C-alpha positions in Angstrom: -84.2 66.3 75.6 -82.8 65.4 79.1 -79.9 63.1 79.8 -80.6 60.4 82.4 -77.6 58.3 83.4 -77.8 54.8 84.8 -75.4 53.2 87.2 -76.2 49.8 88.7 -74.9 46.6 90.2 -77.2 44.5 87.9 -74.3 43.1 85.9 -74.0 42.9 82.1 -76.0 39.7 81.7 -79.3 40.6 83.5 -82.4 41.9 81.7 -82.8 44.7 84.3 -80.5 47.2 82.6 -82.5 46.9 79.4 -85.8 47.0 81.2 -84.9 50.2 83.0 -84.0 51.9 79.7 -87.4 50.8 78.4 -89.1 52.3 81.4 -87.2 55.6 81.0 -88.3 55.9 77.3 -91.9 54.9 78.0 -92.0 57.5 80.8 -90.8 60.2 78.3 -89.5 59.5 74.9 -87.4 62.7 75.0 -85.2 61.2 77.7 -81.8 60.1 76.6 -80.7 57.2 78.8 -76.9 56.9 79.1 -75.1 54.0 80.8 -72.3 54.8 83.1 -71.9 51.1 84.2 -73.9 48.1 85.3 -70.9 46.3 86.7 -70.5 47.9 90.1 -69.5 45.1 92.4 -72.4 44.2 94.8 -72.0 45.8 98.2 -68.9 47.7 97.2 -69.8 51.2 98.3 -66.3 52.7 97.8 -66.2 51.5 94.2 -69.8 52.8 93.5 -68.9 56.2 95.0 -65.6 56.4 93.0 -67.3 55.6 89.7 -70.2 58.1 90.3 -68.1 60.9 91.8 -65.7 60.9 88.9 -68.3 60.4 86.1 -71.1 62.8 87.1 -69.2 66.1 86.8 -68.5 65.5 83.1 -72.2 65.5 82.1 -74.0 68.7 80.9 -76.0 70.9 83.1 -79.5 69.6 83.9 -78.5 65.9 83.8 -80.4 63.4 85.9 -78.5 60.5 87.5 -80.2 57.3 88.6 -78.0 55.1 90.9 -79.4 51.6 91.3 -76.9 50.1 93.7 -77.6 48.0 96.7 -81.3 49.0 96.6 -82.3 46.6 99.4 -79.7 47.6 102.0 -82.4 48.5 104.5 -86.2 48.2 104.7 -86.8 51.9 104.5 -90.1 53.3 103.2 -88.5 55.8 100.8 -85.9 56.5 98.2 -84.0 59.8 97.8 -84.0 62.5 95.1 -81.2 65.0 95.7 -79.9 68.1 93.9 -76.3 69.2 93.8 -75.8 72.3 91.7 -77.6 71.8 88.4 -77.8 68.0 88.6 -80.2 65.6 90.3 -79.5 62.2 91.7 -82.1 59.5 92.4 -80.7 56.9 94.8 -81.6 54.5 97.7 -81.2 55.9 101.2 -78.4 53.5 102.0 -75.5 55.9 102.8 -74.1 56.0 99.3 -75.3 59.5 98.6 -73.0 61.0 101.2 -70.0 59.1 99.7 -70.8 60.3 96.2 -71.3 63.9 97.5 -69.0 64.2 100.6 -69.8 67.9 100.7 -73.5 67.0 100.9 -76.4 67.7 98.5 -77.9 71.2 98.2 -81.3 69.8 98.9 -82.9 66.4 99.2 -86.4 64.9 99.4 -87.7 61.4 100.2 -89.8 59.6 97.6 -92.4 57.3 99.2 -92.4 53.5 98.3 -95.4 51.3 98.3 -94.7 49.1 101.3 -96.2 46.1 99.6 -93.7 46.5 96.7 -90.5 47.6 98.4 -88.8 44.4 97.2 -89.5 45.0 93.5 -86.6 46.6 91.6 -88.8 48.0 88.9 -91.2 49.5 91.3 -88.3 51.4 92.9 -87.2 52.5 89.4 -90.7 53.8 88.7 -90.8 55.8 91.9 -87.5 57.4 90.9 -88.8 58.1 87.4 -92.0 59.7 88.8 -89.9 62.0 91.0 -87.7 63.0 88.1 -90.7 63.6 85.8 -92.2 65.9 88.5 -89.0 68.0 88.4 -89.1 68.1 84.5 -92.7 69.4 84.7 -91.5 72.4 86.8 -92.3 71.2 90.3 -89.9 72.0 93.2 -88.0 69.2 94.8 -89.8 69.8 98.1 -93.1 69.4 96.3 -92.0 66.1 94.6 -91.0 64.4 97.9 -90.7 65.0 101.6 -87.9 67.6 102.2 -87.8 66.7 105.9 -86.0 63.5 105.4 -82.8 62.8 107.4 -80.6 60.8 105.1 -78.5 57.8 106.3 -74.8 58.3 106.5 -72.1 55.7 105.9 -68.6 56.5 107.0 -66.3 55.7 104.0 -62.8 54.1 104.3 -60.1 56.7 104.1 -56.3 56.5 103.6 -54.3 56.4 106.9 -51.0 58.1 107.4 -48.1 58.8 109.7 -45.0 60.9 109.4 -43.2 58.5 107.1 -45.9 56.3 105.8 -49.3 56.2 104.1 -51.8 53.4 103.6 -54.5 53.3 100.9 -57.4 50.9 100.3 -58.2 49.2 97.0 -61.5 50.7 95.8 -61.7 49.6 92.2 -60.3 47.0 89.7 -60.8 48.2 86.2 -61.4 46.1 83.0 -57.6 45.8 82.5 -57.3 44.6 86.1 -55.4 47.7 87.1 -55.8 48.4 90.8 -57.1 51.8 92.0 -56.4 53.0 95.5 -58.3 55.7 97.4 -55.2 58.0 97.4 -55.5 61.1 95.2 -52.5 62.9 93.7 -53.0 65.8 96.1 -53.1 63.6 99.2 -50.0 61.7 98.0 -47.9 64.8 97.3 -49.0 66.5 100.5 -47.8 63.4 102.5 -44.7 62.9 100.4 -43.3 66.4 100.8 -40.7 65.9 98.1 -39.3 62.7 99.7 -38.4 59.4 98.1 -41.0 56.7 98.4 -41.6 53.0 98.1 -45.0 51.4 97.4 -45.1 47.9 98.7 -47.3 45.7 96.4 -46.2 42.3 97.7 -43.7 41.2 100.3 -40.8 41.4 97.9 -42.3 43.6 95.2 -42.2 47.4 95.4 -42.4 50.5 93.2 -40.4 53.7 93.8 -41.4 56.1 91.1 -44.5 57.5 89.4 -44.9 56.8 85.7 -46.7 59.0 83.3 -47.9 56.1 81.0 -47.9 52.3 80.9 -45.2 52.4 78.2 -42.7 54.0 80.7 -41.8 50.4 81.8 -41.0 47.3 79.8 -43.9 44.9 79.1 -44.9 42.8 82.1 -43.3 45.3 84.6 -45.3 46.9 87.4 -45.8 50.6 87.7 -47.7 53.3 89.6 -49.4 56.2 88.0 -52.3 58.6 88.6 -55.3 57.8 86.5 -57.6 60.1 84.6 -59.6 60.7 87.9 -56.4 61.6 89.7 -56.3 58.4 91.9 -53.2 56.3 92.4 -53.2 53.2 90.3 -51.1 50.1 90.4 -50.7 48.4 87.0 -48.6 46.1 84.8 -47.7 47.2 81.3 -49.8 44.7 79.3 -50.3 42.6 82.4 -52.6 41.9 85.3 -51.9 43.9 88.4 -54.8 42.4 90.3 -53.3 39.0 89.8 -49.9 40.3 91.0 -51.7 41.4 94.2 -53.6 38.1 94.5 -56.9 39.7 93.9 -60.0 38.3 92.2 -62.6 39.8 90.0 -66.2 39.1 91.1 -68.1 37.5 88.2 -71.8 36.8 87.6 -71.5 33.3 89.1 -70.2 34.4 92.4 -72.6 33.7 95.3 -73.7 36.6 97.6 -71.9 35.2 100.6 -68.7 34.9 98.5 -69.2 38.5 97.2 -69.4 39.8 100.8 -66.3 37.9 101.7 -64.4 39.3 98.7 -65.6 42.8 99.6 -64.0 42.5 103.0 -60.8 40.7 102.1 -60.1 42.1 98.7 -61.6 45.5 98.0 -60.6 46.9 101.4 -57.1 45.5 101.2 -54.4 48.0 102.2 -51.3 49.0 100.1 -48.6 50.7 102.1 -46.3 53.6 101.0 -43.1 54.4 103.0 -41.4 57.8 102.7 -37.7 58.5 103.3 
């Protein structure tokens, strides 16, 4: 039995997530498909990278990961199948692979797409599955696809800093509407250097300490903590931090133009930390 994880931007109400699982099982009934999430916000590369980068390492050796996010970013004639350590990732060549694996894959190959069907989601899934099946049958990655591919690179947003300040970008809003920034505990402490700090969440709202749990503050009070992945999170105890920051969750009824606008104005919004 092999585990094959699924991460997509299909949303929870579409048939595609179920159809992909069916395709996986039809391809090989010994596969064990496991959902990571199908609720990646469309076009939100930092969120997709954050989810995959922090979920993948917890799976057993030999796991396959299928990332079905922004499959039609460019009209390329191929997909990618990459190996990092003892795991493989099937993904579109849209720049996301380098964000999930900032250190780069150990090896990668291009999987050819039928030009007449490049706009069909399930054809792309089938191409990924055939590549994965080739590996399971003992073929080398370079024999499954073209190892001479030069993958696309997308420069991720990163925290900015000066001597007495640091700015992080919002990369994720979880189911409790807690707001996750692209600042890790290590980066925060390195910039802090033992100094006092103030996180500005709104013009007249700030946080000046790190909590260990939500219960460290009264109900309805704001707090900052490092989440299970080690990223700085702004939250309210039994409240809605995204609402406090004036953010919106993208839902299934949001039009694509609105999603793109939200991606720019909301998910790349900056939160500033001052040190003294």
